[in-house]
C-alpha angles and dihedrals in degrees: 000000000000121000113275128210106220144126129223145195129197117226094166082293130047122268111192124196123200138175118241119219111253093238090057092049091047092050093050091048092047092049092049094048093045098051095033089061090050090047091234098136121094110241113243100191096105092053099045133069095223120116088224127126098207112053113142134177121238097172134020122179100151123134086231105089097160092111105014133032117220111280142162129197095171129096126240088250092059093044090048090056091053092048092051091055094044090052091048092050093050095045094044090051091046094240101169133199091013134157123190140190127193101237105182143348125194143162126240113199109189127192131187113312096015121116147165117242120221108288148143131224138237138171129185084320131042091225118073149084133283131187151191121222118186110223105163131008129195118245089239136016090205134250118326111227092209139009099021086180089065106038120192103173108125092356126152111226121191113200124212129229087206123107136192137081096279098038119112100240103187144003130214107183110232130213091023113192135182105275097037112134123193122193124193142152123282095248096054108110118228141166141189119220122221121255137206104219126116097237132077130259109215120190136164125223128195132192118206121186111218122193112189145153106259092191094056091044093057093057121094 
């Protein structure tokens, strides 16, 4: 496996942060804008917890086809990028005897006042990985009513299951830029706060089912 440039934080589980090549970000944005205009994307709002008007599916490979048939609007290059990072996460965390399947990929496009409540993810399995990729950010998240030195408008907050005085209990990624990509387990709680700016906050989420041998993965 080639060397990866990434950062990480432990919240009882590993949260890994990568940079996405600009051509991959540009292609996802272009694909979203092209098919969004043509109203080709299935709307995800009824399946997701987010209080967001524009939530649209780019990829659906779930065994549950009661609401959506399997579809894919993404190129092999984009899917290859995701697979590289999934493989890196699993190897780096010493997850052994694993098999994975990308279950779903969708875009959340938030505007002022919209937000994502605290939640976790799942797919066809309850074990897996989810993610946040930052595709477009507004120029301003609006005025902070308090603590301008510690802004929370539009912020992603990842909440730990860890406890204890010296445990790191949450993580709000700083200096977020378009092209940042954060990968974490399904059962890690997270939320996105509303903002007051005029622009839009566009992110991509992905669910990846991971079947693995937990006994082998605990061995040195």
